[in-house]
SENU-106042 format. One record per residue (C-alpha): x, y, z. Coordinates in steps of 0.05 Angstrom, whole numbers, padded with zeros to 5 digits, always signed. Each point is the difference from the previous one (the first is absolute). Example, Ala and Ser with C-alpha at 12.3 -4.5 7.8 and 13.67 -1.06 7.14 Angstrom:
// SENU-106042
+00246-00090+00156;+00027+00069-00013;
END
This chain:
// SENU-106042
+00153+04993+00925;+00036+00061+00028;+00039+00038-00053;+00038+00064+00013;+00038+00039-00053;+00024+00063+00034;+00008-00007+00075;-00008+00075+00010;-00072-00007-00024;-00015-00065+00038;-00060-00001+00045;+00006-00018+00074;-00033-00067-00016;+00052-00015-00054;+00058+00019+00047;-00031-00046+00052;-00003-00058-00049;+00074+00010-00016;+00018+00003+00074;-00039-00064+00012;+00045-00037-00049;+00062+00031+00031;-00024-00022+00069;-00006-00072-00025;+00073+00003-00023;+00021+00031+00066;-00033-00055+00040;+00035-00052-00043;+00068+00033+00013;-00016+00003+00074;-00014-00075+00003;+00065-00017-00037;+00041+00045+00046;-00031-00026+00063;+00007-00073-00022;+00073+00010-00016;+00024+00047+00055;+00010+00061-00045;-00008+00071+00023;-00043+00050-00039;-00038+00062+00018;-00042+00054-00033;+00038+00062-00021;-00015+00069-00029;-00073+00015-00015;-00021-00070+00018;+00026+00008+00072;-00036+00068+00004;-00062-00037-00023;+00007-00051+00055;+00009+00053+00054;-00047+00055-00024;-00054-00039-00037;+00007-00071+00027;+00008-00022-00072;+00012+00032-00067;+00004+00075-00009;-00066+00007-00039;+00033+00030-00062;+00063-00043+00001;+00012-00046-00059;+00057-00043+00024;+00031-00038+00058;+00071+00011+00025;+00032-00056+00040;+00071+00003+00028;+00045-00058+00016;+00070-00001+00031;+00050-00015-00056;+00017-00069+00027;-00073-00022+00002;-00013+00033-00067;+00053-00042-00034;-00022-00063+00036;-00071+00010-00026;+00026+00010-00071;+00045-00061+00002;-00053-00046+00029;-00064+00026-00032;-00012-00062-00042;+00005-00043+00063;-00040+00047+00045;-00057+00016-00048;-00052-00054-00015;-00051+00044-00036;+00018+00010-00074;-00048+00058-00003;+00057+00043+00026;+00069+00014-00027;+00059+00034+00033;+00028+00050-00050;+00068+00033-00001;+00040+00030-00056;+00055-00042-00030;+00037-00007-00066;-00063-00022-00038;-00054+00039+00036;-00002+00075+00011;-00054+00023+00049;+00029+00071+00004;-00004-00010+00075;+00056-00003+00050;-00033-00050+00048;-00043-00063-00005;-00075-00010-00007;-00049-00057+00011;-00047+00001-00059;-00069-00031-00008;+00001-00036-00068;-00076+00001-00005;-00005+00076-00001;+00026+00060-00040;+00038+00062+00021;+00034+00030-00061;+00044+00058+00020;+00024+00046-00057;+00072-00009+00022;-00002-00075-00017;-00049+00003-00058;+00056-00018-00049;+00026-00058+00042;-00020-00074-00004;-00005-00008+00076;-00052-00018+00051;-00052+00055-00002;-00044-00025+00057;-00023+00038+00061;+00058+00000+00049;+00026+00015+00069;+00068+00034+00004;+00053-00033+00043;+00057+00048+00016;+00066-00018+00034;+00024+00041+00059;+00075-00002+00008;+00051+00015+00054;+00039+00063-00013;+00075-00009-00005;+00037+00020+00064;+00057+00042-00027;-00004+00066-00039;+00039-00026-00060;-00039-00066-00004;-00065+00040+00007;+00020+00041-00060;+00016-00062-00040;-00065-00033+00021;-00041+00062-00020;+00035+00009-00067;-00014-00072-00017;-00072+00008+00023;-00009+00060-00047;+00030-00037-00059;-00041-00061+00016;-00064+00040-00001;+00016+00036-00065;+00017-00063-00039;-00053-00047+00029;-00057+00049-00007;+00024+00023-00069;-00048+00058+00000;+00003+00074+00014;-00027+00022+00068;-00066+00037+00003;-00006+00067+00036;+00071-00004+00028;+00029+00064-00030;+00042+00016-00061;+00067-00018+00030;-00020-00070+00021;-00036-00010-00066;+00065+00017-00037;+00044-00042+00045;-00045-00060-00014;-00006+00014-00074;+00075+00006-00012;+00024-00070+00020;-00061-00032-00033;+00014+00037-00064;+00072-00023+00000;-00012-00073+00019;-00059-00027-00040;+00014-00075-00003;-00048-00039+00046;+00055-00050+00015;+00049+00055+00019;-00051+00034+00044;-00015-00066+00034;+00074-00012+00014;+00006+00069+00031;-00061-00003+00046;+00013-00072+00021;+00072+00018+00018;-00022+00063+00038;-00054-00039+00037;+00051-00049+00026;+00047+00056+00020;-00053+00039+00038;-00030-00059+00039;+00066-00030+00023;+00002+00053+00054;-00072-00014+00020;+00014-00073+00013;+00050+00020+00054;-00052+00035+00042;+00006+00068+00035;-00033+00052+00044;-00036+00035-00057;-00042-00023-00058;-00018+00031-00067;-00047-00007-00059;+00047-00009-00058;-00051-00012-00055;-00057+00049+00012;+00029+00066-00023;+00057+00049+00005;-00024+00032+00065;-00007-00067+00034;+00071-00020-00019;+00026+00058+00041;-00049-00009+00058;+00028-00044+00058;-00051-00038+00041;+00009-00025+00071;+00005-00076-00004;-00035-00006+00067;-00064+00022-00034;+00000-00064-00041;+00025-00051+00051;-00070-00025+00014;-00069+00005-00030;-00068+00009+00031;-00067-00018-00031;-00052+00053-00016;-00070-00006-00027;-00001+00002-00075;-00067-00008-00035;-00028-00068+00022;+00067-00026+00027;+00063+00023+00035;+00067+00019-00032;+00068+00014+00030;+00031+00069+00006;+00069+00016+00028;+00004+00010+00075;+00026+00071-00012;-00053+00018-00051;-00016+00067+00032;+00072+00026-00004;+00008-00030-00069;-00063+00031-00029;+00012+00067+00035;+00069+00005-00030;-00025-00012-00071;-00070+00030+00000;-00002+00048+00059;-00070+00000+00032;-00023-00063-00035;-00065-00002+00039;-00023+00064-00034;-00037-00010-00065;+00033+00031-00062;-00035+00054-00042;-00059-00024-00041;+00035+00014-00066;+00055-00050+00017;-00047-00057+00020;+00005-00039-00064;+00032-00063-00028;+00071+00008-00025;+00012-00052-00054;-00007+00015-00074;-00036-00059-00029;-00029-00021-00067;-00043-00057+00027;-00019-00032+00065;-00046-00060+00003;-00013-00037+00065;-00030-00061-00034;+00035-00011-00067;+00072-00026-00006;+00049+00051-00029;+00019-00046-00057;-00069+00012-00030;+00021+00072-00011;+00066-00015-00034;+00006+00037-00066;-00055+00048+00019;+00021+00035+00064;+00071-00024+00004;+00050-00023-00053;-00042+00040-00048;+00048+00025-00053;-00053+00045-00030;
END
């Protein structure tokens, strides 16, 4: 059994065991998407891993997958028809479940990944792969402003947590609306409404795309839609995974010289966890490491 309490202190072998489970989920998503004609590709650190390491970045603790908004919603609406393995669940915040996460995840029900941000929530706490929508940016200045305002409000009220290491001003601007509106139902109504408002422009298409759910900087960072028109497959561990055709321009815009290794002191896992177990279902830890009122 592989148990990990604090990821910062995890051994390379423990990180590798976590990545192995994430790779299983990623392969399952790949099969579903290929069988049903859905587009997905690695993004962020996972795409750097594919290009620079031909697999995971050795110290990375998660997987980021992007899907065009249309395909993202199709996957969500048809998951119960597409998925035949009940080992996996597709998880997305709704009125009854708060994942404190602005996108979706595929979770492995036979494992445990208890993040401190959801330790008080009765939700799926299995090891997961993040599925992030990429949207079209509205075409006109006024509609872009409306789209971005709704994206910001969506992120505040769906995440329902204060941002880490984002500065005093952003911390305050997040705290203020959450301190005023405390009802879970009211918060749900707000973020659900804002989500619909922001994606209506995306469904119309456009010449530029944008990450509306990954952070404030991303909301104001236009992306050339030609970068994501097609995907190409790159070696990733013992298989191949798709990256966007314009991966070099995309990664350079966000990370600069992404082929250069970061300083040693930054090469560490980023999640703040109370328990990870690659072999024991998360429900076995209920009342001990999550939903523990003590």
